[in-house]
C-alpha positions, -999 to 999 in steps of 0.1 A, spaced: -5 -96 -364 -5 -61 -377 -35 -52 -356 -18 -67 -325 14 -47 -331 -6 -15 -335 -26 -22 -303 7 -30 -284 23 2 -296 -7 22 -286 -7 5 -251 29 16 -245 23 52 -257 -8 54 -235 15 50 -205 40 76 -216 35 111 -204 50 138 -226 74 156 -204 93 182 -224 98 202 -191 121 174 -176 157 184 -175 187 161 -168 220 176 -154 252 156 -150 278 173 -127 260 206 -134 259 203 -172 226 198 -189 224 166 -209 210 173 -244 195 143 -263 180 139 -297 148 125 -281 136 143 -250 131 126 -215 98 108 -210 79 100 -178 66 64 -177 48 51 -146 66 78 -125 101 69 -139 122 92 -161 134 75 -193 163 85 -216 178 71 -248 202 43 -237 233 54 -256 230 90 -245 228 82 -207 254 54 -207 280 74 -227 274 105 -206 283 83 -176 315 72 -194 303 36 -197 310 13 -226 277 1 -241 269 -28 -264 236 -39 -282 227 -74 -292 200 -72 -319 192 -109 -317 185 -110 -280 173 -74 -277 198 -70 -248 218 -39 -237 252 -45 -219 270 -15 -203 304 -17 -184 321 8 -162 348 4 -135 342 -33 -129 304 -30 -129 284 -47 -157 247 -39 -162 225 -60 -185 189 -49 -195 166 -68 -218 139 -49 -237 106 -55 -221 120 -74 -191 114 -62 -155 146 -81 -144 180 -66 -149 214 -78 -137 242 -60 -120 274 -81 -120 253 -113 -124 229 -104 -95 192 -100 -105 175 -67 -97 137 -60 -102 127 -29 -122 96 -8 -117 96 0 -154 115 -21 -180 137 -8 -209 115 -4 -239 115 8 -275 96 40 -281 95 58 -315 124 37 -328 147 45 -298 156 23 -268 146 41 -236 161 31 -202 152 43 -166 176 71 -156 177 64 -118 184 26 -121 211 31 -148 229 59 -128 228 42 -94 239 9 -109 270 27 -121 276 40 -86 264 76 -91 241 97 -69 207 107 -84 184 134 -71 149 143 -83 132 178 -78 95 174 -84 89 211 -83 114 220 -111 110 186 -128 148 182 -127 170 151 -125 205 158 -110 232 132 -114 265 136 -94 293 113 -105 322 102 -83 359 104 -91 369 71 -106 405 79 -117 419 54 -92 403 26 -112 430 31 -138 457 20 -113 453 -17 -105 475 -13 -74 448 9 -58 420 -15 -66 398 -27 -37 377 -59 -39 343 -67 -25 336 -89 5 319 -121 -5 297 -148 10 278 -124 32 257 -144 56 232 -132 82 220 -156 108 194 -152 135 209 -165 168 185 -153 194 149 -142 202 155 -109 219 138 -91 191 167 -67 184 201 -65 168 217 -88 194 198 -117 177 218 -111 144 252 -126 136 269 -115 103 298 -133 87 315 -128 54 346 -137 35 372 -109 35 383 -93 3 409 -113 -17 434 -84 -11 432 -61 19 463 -40 14 442 -10 1 413 -15 25 408 8 55 378 -11 70 345 -28 63 310 -15 70 281 -38 79 249 -23 65 215 -37 75 187 -28 50 150 -35 52 143 -63 27 116 -41 10 144 -15 2 170 -39 -9 163 -38 -47 170 -1 -47 201 -1 -24 232 8 -44 268 18 -38 258 54 -40 232 50 -13 256 30 8 281 58 8 255 82 21 246 61 52 252 80 85 281 66 107 255 59 134 237 35 111 264 9 102 289 -13 121 326 -9 114 348 -40 111 386 -36 110 408 -58 88 427 -84 107 435 -111 81 406 -135 89 371 -139 78 350 -119 103 319 -131 122 303 -103 141 273 -104 166 255 -71 164 243 -51 194 208 -45 208 211 -8 197 222 -16 161 202 5 136 194 -1 99 206 22 72 175 44 77 184 49 114 157 26 128 167 2 156 165 -34 144 133 -50 157 112 -82 156 89 -92 128 109 -71 103 127 -87 73 163 -75 65 192 -82 42 228 -73 50 254 -57 27 291 -52 34 308 -20 21 345 -23 15 360 11 23 393 18 6 422 39 20 418 64 -9 380 67 -7 375 40 -33 346 18 -21 328 -14 -34 296 -29 -22 290 -67 -17 260 -86 -29 232 -89 -4 229 -117 22 198 -139 23 167 -123 39 163 -128 76 135 -119 100 140 -112 137 114 -131 156 112 -119 193 84 -135 211 70 -164 190 48 -194 189 65 -227 196 77 -249 168 65 -284 159 91 -311 163 100 -346 150 87 -338 115 88 -369 93 77 -375 56 71 -410 42 62 -424 7 30 -444 14 14 -450 -20 20 -450 -58 -5 -425 -72 23 -403 -86 9 -372 -68 5 -357 -33 -15 -388 -21 18 -407 -20 32 -385 8 23 -388 45 36 -362 70 36 -367 107 49 -344 135 48 -338 173 27 -308 183 44 -278 198 53 -280 235 29 -250 241 -1 -246 218 -18 -217 236 -5 -192 210 -11 -214 180 -41 -213 157 -32 -242 134 -3 -258 115 7 -256 78 26 -284 61 49 -271 35 66 -292 8 98 -275 -5 120 -287 -34 152 -298 -17 173 -276 -40 155 -246 -24 154 -259 12 187 -242 23 171 -208 18 136 -216 30 132 -197 63 104 -182 84 101 -152 60 97 -175 30 72 -197 49 50 -167 58 49 -157 22 37 -190 8 3 -188 -10 -26 -206 7 -30 -229 -23 6 -242 -18 4 -256 17 -18 -280 37 -35 -268 69 -36 -292 99 -57 -283 129 -47 -290 165 -57 -324 178 -37 -346 201 0 -349 207 11 -365 174 -5 -352 142 -3 -367 108 -19 -360 74 -17 -376 39 -16 -349 12 -42 -347 -15 -40 -353 -52 -40 -316 -58 -13 -307 -32 14 -284 -45 49 -276 -33 57 -240 -21 66 -229 -56 32 -239 -69 41 -271 -88 21 -302 -82 38 -328 -61 51 -356 -83 75 -385 -85 112 -381 -91 116 -347 -74 136 -344 -41 115 -327 -15 121 -314 21 91 -308 44 86 -281 70 57 -274 94 48 -238 102 32 -231 136 6 -203 129 2 -177 156 -33 -169 168 -22 -133 172 6 -122 148 8 -88 164 19 -104 197 35 -137 187 52 -144 154 48 -177 135 75 -204 141 91 -227 115 101 -263 124 133 -280 115 133 -297 81 128 -334 74 153 -355 55 150 -354 17 123 -376 3 118 -385 -34 85 -401 -43 85 -432 -65 122 -435 -65 139 -466 -53 168 -447 -36 165 -413 -20 189 -388 -35 218 -375 -12 221 -338 -9 255 -321 -9 257 -296 20 292 -282 15 325 -285 -3 357 -271 12 394 -266 5 409 -280 37 446 -287 30 476 -279 8 486 -312 -8 477 -300 -43 456 -332 -49 423 -348 -39 433 -347 -2 426 -309 -3 389 -314 -11 364 -321 17 328 -331 8 298 -331 32 264 -345 22 231 -356 38 225 -393 35 197 -408 15 163 -407 32 160 -445 31 194 -462 33 180 -497 34 181 -497 -4 216 -481 -6 247 -502 -11 272 -473 -9 279 -438 -22 302 -426 -50 316 -391 -51 324 -376 -86 346 -345 -92 336 -327 -124 354 -298 -141 331 -267 -139 330 -264 -177 315 -299 -180 291 -301 -150 260 -290 -170 263 -322 -192 270 -346 -163 240 -368 -155 231 -402 -141 238 -420 -174 274 -405 -175 280 -413 -138 270 -450 -143 295 -453 -171 326 -443 -151 353 -467 -139 363 -469 -102 394 -448 -107 372 -418 -115 351 -417 -84 356 -420 -46 336 -447 -29 321 -441 6 304 -467 28 271 -457 44 273 -450 81 236 -443 91 246 -407 95 252 -377 72 288 -380 59 318 -356 58 349 -371 40 381 -359 25 391 -374 -9 422 -395 -18 455 -383 -33 451 -407 -63 416 -396 -72 410 -382 -107 382 -361 -120 356 -377 -143 378 -370 -173 407 -389 -159 429 -359 -149 443 -357 -114 426 -332 -91 449 -301 -88 451 -265 -77 437 -236 -98 410 -258 -115 373 -250 -108 352 -281 -100 317 -291 -91 310 -323 -70 282 -348 -74 272 -377 -50 255 -409 -63 236 -433 -40 242 -468 -55 212 -491 -53 218 -524 -36 196 -543 -61 224 -541 -87 203 -521 -113 222 -490 -123 189 -474 -134 178 -473 -98 209 -453 -87 202 -417 -78 225 -387 -85 225 -356 -63 224 -321 -77 257 -303 -83 276 -287 -54 286 -251 -55 318 -244 -75 352 -247 -58 387 -238 -69 415 -255 -50 445 -233 -40 473 -230 -15 452 -216 13 477 -214 42 454 -237 62 468 -254 93 466 -292 92 440 -311 112 448 -336 139 437 -372 135 425 -402 155 405 -383 181 396 -408 208 375 -403 240 371 -425 271 352 -424 304 379 -427 331 364 -415 364 332 -409 383 332 -372 393 301 -365 371 321 -336 354 348 -330 329 374 -350 350 356 -382 338 366 -375 302 400 -383 287 408 -373 251 437 -385 230 447 -375 195 475 -377 170 492 -344 164 489 -327 130 513 -341 104 529 -306 101 527 -284 132 548 -256 117 516 -235 109 499 -243 142 499 -221 174 480 -245 197 450 -269 198 415 -264 212 395 -294 225 358 -290 220 330 -312 234 298 -311 213 264 -326 220 259 -355 196 226 -340 184 246 -309 171 278 -327 159 267 -333 123 262 -295 119 294 -285 138 320 -270 114 352 -250 114 332 -217 113 312 -228 144 345 -239 161 361 -205 154 333 -187 172 333 -208 204 339 -188 236 373 -193 253 353 -204 284 339 -234 265 369 -252 252 402 -266 266 434 -251 252 463 -276 246 498 -265 237 519 -283 212 545 -308 225 558 -322 193 542 -355 203 507 -371 202 486 -358 231 465 -371 259 446 -350 285 419 -353 311 395 -324 312 390 -302 343 361 -302 367 350 -269 352 351 -280 316 320 -271 295 306 -282 261 305 -257 233 270 -245 243 283 -235 278 268 -264 297 289 -283 322 299 -317 311 279 -343 330 267 -379 330 238 -390 308 245 -366 278 258 -380 245 289 -361 232 314 -362 204 348 -344 206 365 -323 180 400 -308 180 406 -274 163 441 -267 150 447 -229 155 469 -214 129 497 -190 136 493 -154 124 472 -153 92 470 -191 88 435 -205 88 423 -229 115 414 -266 107 389 -289 124 394 -326 130 368 -352 124 346 -360 153 354 -387 178 331 -416 184 301 -410 205 305 -411 243 279 -409 272 295 -405 306 281 -427 334 289 -440 368 312 -468 360 312 -483 395 302 -477 430 337 -466 439 344 -428 440 377 -411 435 397 -393 462 399 -355 455 422 -325 461 454 -345 460 483 -323 472 520 -331 476 545 -311 498 582 -311 504 585 -312 542 620 -325 551 655 -329 538 663 -366 539 666 -369 502 641 -398 500 604 -405 504 603 -390 539 606 -356 524 571 -360 507 538 -355 524 506 -363 505 472 -351 515 439 -359 499 401 -357 506 385 -390 511 360 -403 485 325 -389 488 313 -425 496 337 -450 511 312 -478 515 325 -498 486 362 -489 491 387 -514 506 417 -490 509 437 -463 490 470 -466 472 493 -435 469 512 -436 436 541 -413 427 545 -408 389 572 -389 370 557 -358 356 568 -367 321 545 -398 323 516 -384 342 496 -373 312 494 -409 300 489 -426 335 454 -443 335 434 -464 359 446 -495 339 482 -485 345 475 -479 382 459 -514 385 491 -530 373 515 -512 396 535 -536 418 528 -535 455 564 -525 461 558 -492 441 529 -476 459 520 -467 495 490 -485 511 466 -462 531 437 -476 551 405 -457 551 396 -439 583 364 -420 575 384 -387 573 405 -368 549 440 -382 548 476 -369 553 505 -394 549 542 -389 549 559 -415 527 586 -439 540 623 -438 533 619 -468 510 590 -453 490 594 -458 452 576 -443 422 555 -465 400 585 -474 378 603 -488 408 628 -460 412 634 -446 447 620 -412 453 648 -386 454 656 -349 450 657 -332 416 630 -354 399 596 -338 389 567 -359 402 529 -359 403 509 -380 427 477 -400 421 455 -419 446 438 -451 436 405 -459 454 405 -497 456 371 -513 454 360 -540 477 347 -573 463 339 -570 426 338 -532 425 362 -516 400 390 -493 411 389 -455 405 418 -432 399 420 -396 412 432 -366 393 469 -358 396 484 -336 423 504 -304 417 539 -309 402 565 -314 430 603 -316 428 620 -324 461 650 -303 471 670 -294 502 649 -265 515 628 -254 544 593 -260 531 570 -232 521 533 -241 519 508 -226 495 478 -205 502 446 -224 495 409 -217 486 417 -186 466 384 -168 458 377 -135 439 345 -115 438 331 -83 422 321 -59 450 320 -24 436 315 -3 405 347 18 403 359 0 371 393 -5 387 410 -27 414 386 -15 441 359 -37 425 380 -69 432 379 -86 466 404 -115 471 402 -140 500 423 -171 507 432 -195 535 467 -190 549 493 -216 544 491 -246 568 525 -236 582 536 -200 579 569 -203 598 590 -202 566 568 -175 549 578 -138 548 546 -125 531 521 -132 504 516 -116 469 482 -114 452 486 -118 415 458 -111 390 463 -129 357 443 -127 325 423 -159 320 438 -165 286 473 -167 302 464 -185 334 472 -220 321 508 -209 314 512 -190 347 536 -210 369 560 -205 398 588 -193 375 566 -166 360 552 -156 394 587 -151 408 595 -127 380 564 -104 383 574 -68 389 566 -53 423 543 -28 406 521 -56 393 511 -75 424 495 -67 458 518 -72 489 500 -88 518 515 -93 553 508 -126 571 485 -121 601 482 -157 614 446 -156 600 430 -162 567 431 -131 544 402 -111 529 413 -80 510 399 -55 485 426 -43 460 435 -6 455 425 17 427 460 14 413 462 -24 413 474 -39 381 475 -74 365 508 -92 361 512 -77 326 511 -42 341 476 -34 327 451 -16 350 424 -39 363 391 -30 346 357 -42 336 352 -66 308 384 -86 311 384 -122 323 408 -128 352 421 -156 375 438 -148 408 469 -166 423 486 -161 456 524 -165 460 538 -176 494 572 -159 496 599 -177 516 617 -158 544 650 -177 539 657 -174 502 643 -209 496 617 -219 470 585 -199 470 551 -217 466 523 -207 442 486 -214 450 461 -228 425 440 -203 406 407 -188 417 376 -194 396 374 -171 365 360 -136 372 350 -107 349 343 -74 365 311 -57 354 288 -28 362 264 -41 388 236 -17 380 204 -37 378 180 -15 358 181 -8 320 173 23 300 141 25 279 145 25 241 128 40 211 120 74 228 98 93 204 81 127 207 54 139 183 36 172 180 -1 162 178 -18 196 182 -13 233 175 -23 250 208 13 260 214 14 245 249 29 213 263 -4 194 258 4 193 220 32 168 227 29 131 232 59 110 242 62 73 236 89 48 246 95 10 249 100 -3 284 130 -26 289 122 -63 285 136 -70 320 121 -44 343 131 -62 376 142 -35 401 124 -6 382 103 17 404 90 42 379 97 62 347 102 100 345 98 118 312 120 150 310 119 179 285 154 194 277 161 224 255 181 213 225 209 237 233 213 223 268 237 195 277 221 168 298 233 136 315 224 110 341 236 133 370 213 161 357 184 137 354 189 124 389 189 160 404 160 176 386 125 178 402 107 187 370 95 157 351 63 139 341 58 106 360 45 73 347 42 40 366 61 9 356 44 -11 329 56 -33 300 56 -28 262 52 6 245 42 34 268 25 66 255 23 96 276 5 129 266 21 158 285 -1 179 307 -6 216 298 14 228 328 45 205 321 78 222 325 113 215 312 141 203 335 150 239 345 115 245 357 105 268 327 72 264 309 74 245 275 66 272 250 60 276 213 90 283 191 116 265 214 133 233 203 132 204 228 145 168 231 129 143 255 146 118 278 132 90 300 149 82 333 144 46 346 142 50 384 156 20 403 139 6 434 163 15 462 158 -20 477 174 -35 446 198 -9 433 207 28 436 218 32 400 192 48 377 195 46 339 190 74 313 176 68 278 189 82 245 171 115 236 142 117 212 145 137 180 142 175 183 106 189 183 94 225 182 59 236 192 43 255 165 8 265 153 20 258 117 14 227 97 37 213 70 21 213 36 1 182 27 6 158 -2 -20 160 -29 -34 140 -58 -32 106 -41 -39 79 -66 -38 41 -61 -41 14 -88 -32 -22 -94 -4 -29 -118 -2 -67 -122 3 -81 -87 15 -48 -73 -5 -19 -59 11 13 -72 5 46 -52 13 80 -68 10 114 -51 22 149 -57 46 164 -31 39 200 -20 58 228 -38 72 240 -4 88 210 14 104 231 41 102 213 74 93 179 58 113 149 72 96 123 51 62 111 37 45 80 52 22 62 27 -4 40 45 -33 18 34 -65 19 54 -94 -6 50 -120 14 31 -147 5 57 -126 23 83 -114 52 62 -142 76 71 -130 76 108 -93 76 101 -77 107 118 -44 125 120 -38 111 155 -42 75 142 -18 83 113 8 97 137 9 65 157 9 40 128 41 21 132 69 18 106 57 -17 98 23 -1 89 35 24 64 61 30 37 85 60 40 95 82 11 122 109 16 118 144 1 146 136 -24 126 106 -39 98 106 -64 62 105 -52 56 68 -60 56 36 -39 47 -1 -45 26 -21 -20 26 -59 -20 8 -88 -3 34 -89 25 29 -53 34 6 -42 63 -22 -17 66 -22 13 90 -34 -9 118 -6 -35 115 -26 -61 97 -14 -80 66 -30 -67 33 -57 -91 22 -63 -101 -14 -98 -90 -25 -102 -63 2 -107 -27 -7 -82 -1 6 -81 37 7 -46 53 6 -35 83 28 -1 101 28 11 116 61 35 145 57 59 141 87 75 172 100 111 175 112 99 187 145 94 224 137 58 221 126 27 198 129 23 167 108 -6 168 82 -27 141 66 -36 141 29 -71 137 15 -78 100 8 -74 83 -25 -102 65 -42 -107 29 -30 -87 2 -48 -93 -36 -46 -62 -56 -37 -55 -82 -64 -21 -95 -55 
């Protein structure tokens, strides 16, 4: 033991470089310590108490566990001697160099400690100086000024464009927002996440984060295609990222959230396998018990093979494409392409993705990875997961997917539990839900669950589906105490075996912790029912009824949402909150239970029109007033619309007041005949009081007495009928003035065919007046690009009789208000807010003026959704008549070409002429309408815009092509003023996308490149490049030049040693950001490479291959880049 201790001490000291020349300054004052700073593996180390106390942190030492704990301003840092993992506020962070005992003193890494405490650290390699600048924390002493971090930061990939538009970020707002100015969404490359601290977050340029204002709700933000990460790089495909949220206080006090999970944007990818299933087929107690089958990808042309990956179910929720790509080859099973349905039985040596052998009693989830045959062009693609499978267990364990506080009763009714059913429910009798105080959950197991009486769990019947349920008011926790607010709980679900043996029951893992509170949540509606009531093959076939919320005082309105059944199990309140207003039906409160039939334009939540043959379920969202949170109902039963009979409905039912008899003769009804009358005997016109129209169904219509409707024979044409003096409504009351009616038409089937009811007409109230008829067929279109009323063309058919009409008024209404816009509101619109149109005896077609406004007085502009109405104005002071709305329209710019992106200019030579410059850029993904591209050089002191680009004749042309385009400039290239490109002048480069005039006349100009200056001078190279393996990491060290003037950053790149002899500066200049690691001048000359990094040619580093390391010194544009001498070769041993 003594020999071992001496050997261990010697090993540590061999890594320590004596560094008496290193100086540490805090806020300009030199820090003097009783043991000088030491350099270990490129990291400066100081005695722990000296650095923590210099930073005003409280420090404690636990001799038994060899653990250091330091606390400052709400931040707690824990380091354990010899451990490479530290924690910051309970979040694990990896260290390059652990804290360690040297010469009897505990030494800690200066940079990690300082940045963990929120301070800025700078390293000067030339003077061997560490500079620490602390921030003013006096505000921490005043609790009223405290700001709190955002929580639950979630990043979700929602598209495949390969840029920031694919990424949606959501988070829970800070618990108090009174001292918060705004939030900042910061996207960080996953490889940089471990070193990203509050101090670095504060230094991020305002071009490189997204601002989110406070508005009292948890935000969910979709980023833009031009969003950049914190380094200023545009987000791109095949790059892994994590997301942080910085809470910015009103008094400059900031706090940084914990990171989101890692996500990878995919762009173009291989296709995923589908229908993945896992079965327990044997009893070996190892991988041979598991058989996996799946359907091949719909297109296998980009697929090399498949990988079957078995994941512990507790880890499945965070197993994504990035995690799958990183799985070791010993921990998956390869399946080669062969046929449409593939299957494999695993081997006795098969392991799960964490490297453990597959065995009985462990819940697993299985994925299949489609492996691309060219990862540089097509990324791999991960399948959906299987249900949970547990080998050798009688009943598959349920998996809790969420717990939520959904109400404000202060008992079990506030707690909603969602869980995935057992993989094989044939052996399940029912489920039991247990609520366990958080302090006891670590001791709660199957034995404890089996002992409990029925009053201490909530029993749920199996349904064949995954289950979401709310607990009862009388439920107690497992200790017998009623469930209540301000108590933290964890939830378990037990699948109860139907064989009666409690030993065969299976208990889920614990849920996340939840503390019930009064959340100001609106109440959900109940008893959502859906029925198929017509045969239009659109939303009019679907009628929804539901019971109003028990308390509507917190509710503003309801939203009816139609969801495809295949997505309904995953549809939650967060998804509902993010549904576009075009994809739900808004319903106002009435104080009563509600019934409505959807419109012909109704869509499901994915934006697809509602139609026959698709299975749906319906949800209702209660939308809270002000800051109150929304609440989502349970789903309705499943419904698939179909043609219920061969009888079609009449359409376009309209009712008009045409006379002044005071009875049915005043009402004229028109309607379009059914699309197919072959199975129709006749029609029945039915007048229904408006107060009853929302509940009037085809069943009600079938039971109306023959005295209470008007019989209309079919004639093969659209119908117009004036009712008789004895006409009655469906209740038997005579039709009269002053009563609000709606009219329906019943198509009566011949023989055994069922009847079909139309949609209702407009509301009509008969009165003594000369009839004014409405304009019809109102249409709106986008015809120009002025971004005002001149872009909007409105056409409509004149009223059928204009004799009582003075003129028309065109009224533009925001779509969100259109459902509430009626004749009363139209009559009260200011004359400044509509367009006056004289009657001409013909149909009207008119483009609005530049000063046209909507009915609220706002100028008409791009990006706002509108509907258009036309008011027929009476010429004798009688009732005006309002048309129906146009279809929804949103004005946009009609330019059909897009600007290029990622414009880069590099100086690749030193002749001092234009031929030294090479420009690259990425063509737009949609290049329809593009004629060519023009590269333009602009002096940095010159302003330049699209008009300038369109008018210059000095540019370098390149033909339309896709992908990344590289263009070396000719020696005689000139700038946009016609002057020669010369040494010593600073230029920026733009690219003009030139539109094909047959498609569009609007060109598009890119953002500029960074500034470049022709020069015969090189920046200074890095020296002493050394690479070595350190465990599973490849460490690279290099010395930065003494003179770093003109250096933007250093790019460290690995080159396969068999190609190192031919590796040139030109090749280094064009190595992508994925193919190198960047180090700023302020950082130390050290970087770590891992197995998931790529070489200079974009290929994944391969275990066992030999690599040579180069360092490219990248200039800021005023000089030429320079490449270091190569390192010695190093064998990768990851």
